[in-house]
N, C-alpha and C positions, 0 to 999 in steps of 0.2 A: 227817605221814609224809615222809620225805625220800630221796633217791637221789643217790650222788655224780654228778655231772654227765659225770665221764669215769671210770670205776672203773678203775684200774691194779692188776692181779694184782701181788702182792709177790714175785713170782718174775722180775718183767719188768727187764732190764738196760740200761740207756742208752748208745748206742753211735752212732758214726757210721758210715753204711751208704751203701754206692754204689746211686743208686736203678737202673741198670741191673739189679743183682741184686734187684730186687723184683719179685713177680708175683703177679698177683689170684686167688685160688681162686674160681672161678665159682660163682654162686649164693650167695654169703656175704654180700651187700650189700643191705638193703632200698632205698638210694637208686639207683634205677634208671638216672636219668639223670644222676646227679652234679650236677644244678641247672642243667643247661644249657638248661632249658625257661624257668626264669623269671630266668636270668642269672647267678645267685648263684655259679655257678662262676668267671665273668669277673670277678666282683668277689674270689674267693679268689685267683685268679692276679694280680689286681692288687696285693692285699695283700702274698703271696709275694714277688712281684717289689720292693714296696717295704721290707718288713720281715721277709721270711723266713718258715720255718714256726714259728708260736709255740706249736703243740701238737703234740707229737712224733706221730708214726705209731707204732701198736702193731703189729707183725710178731710172727710163728712162724717160727723157722728151719726151713727144709726138710730133708728126708733128705740132699739133696746139700749138701756143705759150702759156705758163703759163699753161700748162695740163701736168700730167705725170702719168705713169704706174708703178704699185708696181711690183718691182723685186724680194724683198725679205723684208717679214715683213707683212702679209696678215693678220696675227692674230692682230699685232699691230694696224693695220688700222681700223680692227672691233672693237677692244676695244677701242680705242680713239674716235670713232663715238658712241659708247655706254657712253664715258664719256662724251660725247658733246666738246670735244676739238675743237677748230677752225682752230689751225696750230700747227705744230712739227717741229722740227729741223730734216731734212733727208739729205740723201748721195745722190746726184744726179748725174746722167750718162747723157751724151748729147745723143741729138737725132742721130739716125742713120736710114737709110732703115729698115723696117721690115724684109727682108729676111738675112739681114746682122747680126742681133742681136738677132733672134729668140732663135738658139741654145746656146748662149752665155749668154743671161738671163735666159733660162730654166735651164742651169747647175747650176747658182749662185743661184739660188731659192731653187732648189733640194738639193743642197747640203748643204745650212743653215738648211733645214727643216729635211731633214734625221738623221742630228745630234740631234735634240730632243730627250730626254731620254723617252718622254711618246708618241711616235707614237706608233701604233699597228703594229705587224709583216708585216701586208698588207700594211699598209701605206709607211713602210720603202721600201719594196720589191717593190713596184709598183714605187718608188721613183727610186729607183737603174735601173730598166727595163726602165723608161722613160730615163735615162742618156746612157744606152746601145742604145736605139732606136735614139738618136741623133747622134750616132756615136762614143760615148767614150768608149776605150777598158775595159774590166773587171779590168784588172791591175791598168788602170788610175783611173777608178771609186774608188776602195779600197785607192787608196794614197789620192785621194782628200777628204774622209770621214775619213780617217787614221785609216783603218781595214786592216786585210789580205785579199788577195784574196780569201781565202777560208771561210772567215766568210760572204763577199759578197755574194759568189756562194752558199752557205747554205740557206741565207735570202731569196734568189730568188725561192729556192725550195717552198716556201710556195705558190706560184702562181702555183704550180701544183696541189692543191687542187682544187676541184669541186668549182663553183663560187657561189653556194648558202653556203658553207661551210667560202670560202674568207669572203663573206661578213658578216657571223656571227663571224668571229675571228676580222673584220674591225670594228664591233659593240661593242667589247670586251663580247661577249657572251661567247665565247671560249678563254680562256687565252692563251698565249704564249707557255707554257711546254704542254699544252693538244695538241695545234696546230702542236706543234712539232711531238707527238705521231703520228699524223693524216698524217702527211707527211711522217713518216717512215712507216705505212701501205700504203700509195699510191706507195712509192719506192719499198715496199716488195711484190708488185703484190696481193694485198688483193683487192678484188671486191669491184666496187664502192658502193654498197649496205651496204655492211658490214662497209666501211669507213663511210657511213652517219649513221649507227647505232650507232657507236660509238662516233660520233659528235653529235648525238643527247644527249647521254649520258654526253659528256664532258660540253653540253649546259646547263644541268640541275643545276639549284642553289644548291648548299651545296654537291655537288658530290665532293668527295676529289680526288685528282689527280692522286693518285695510282691507284683507280678503274681504271682511263683510260690507266694508264700504263701496266696494267694486263691484261685488255681487248685488248690493242692493240697488245701486246704482244702474247698473245692467238690467235688473229686472224692471225699475221704473219708466226707463227707455222704450223695453219691449213694450210694456201695459200701456205706455200712451200712445205705440204705433199701430197697435192693436185695437183701440178705442174706435167705434165708428164716428166717422166727423159729424160735427153737430148741424142740425138744420139752419139750411143757408150757408152753411162753409163750403166752400171749394174743395171737391173729393181728392184732386191733387195735392192739397196741403196735407194731406195724410203723409206719416212717415215712413219710408222705404226701407228694405234692409240695408241699402248704400248708406242712405242718411243716418240710419242707427249706428253704423260703424262709425261714420264722421263725427256724431255726438258723442261717441265713446271715448274715440281718438281727441275731441276738443277737450273733453273733461280730465283725460290724461295728462294732457300738454299743460293745463291749468293747475293741475295738482302737483305736476313733478317737475315743470318746466320745458321737457320734450319728450317726444315719444320715445326716443331710446332710453331716457331715464326711467319712463315708466316701463318698459318693458324690462330693463335692467332690474328696476324695484321687484316687480312682479316675480321675475324670477327666483331673486333671492328669497321672499316671501315663500313660495313655493317649495324652495329647496330646505328653509329653515322649518317647514312643515312636515316634510316629506323626513327628515333625519330626527324629529322628536318621534314620529310614529314608527319609526325604527327601533327606539331606544326601549 
């Protein structure tokens, strides 16, 4: 399964357009900060100053003659303005009534943006959700972006996290791997306050990812142990504290090969964390 990285409609015409005549249509770009947080916008500005805009922006003609809206290329427009460019070659789509083209333009903008490698998991997930919200089925979304449906479905799970944690992930305070562990906790029935506690650890600068893995695994085991037995299920199958300890030991042995290695690694992680805090 594959998808074109930058799908171009057949009715788009390449022409030179004054930068001042291009506007953004609000709410049509999943790249919310345009890459300011991770410095990628600065990289794009430097690239445009050196080599110009390599990939033309995709525009839609406005009802007012000579005016255009950005469909795909919001970051390129922001960078072009920062560089002081006065005009650029763009792919231009003809004007159509707003009600006819909103969904089409939305899809084109999102498809281009969610394929960028440096999007946060939240930006990606929100982009996929917006495609679903405008009526595109999940299997079609997956085909458009060149992914398996299960991959898109997994990405959408980041939106199950509490909103404050989503914002931390979007701000890159919590990395993708740690965010995945928080999703596991959320789906594993861990109380929200415990998810928030581990999220705070994950957002602490210098904390090793394995600390988050260990904390989330422990929280899931505890949540399962505290869950009431299902109707018709023998009560003695509930996990006891001793069984909880054994489950954690089993996980450590599978992860590190032996309990001794697991304890040694945990000590190394704790010492490294303490040394960073002391700096």
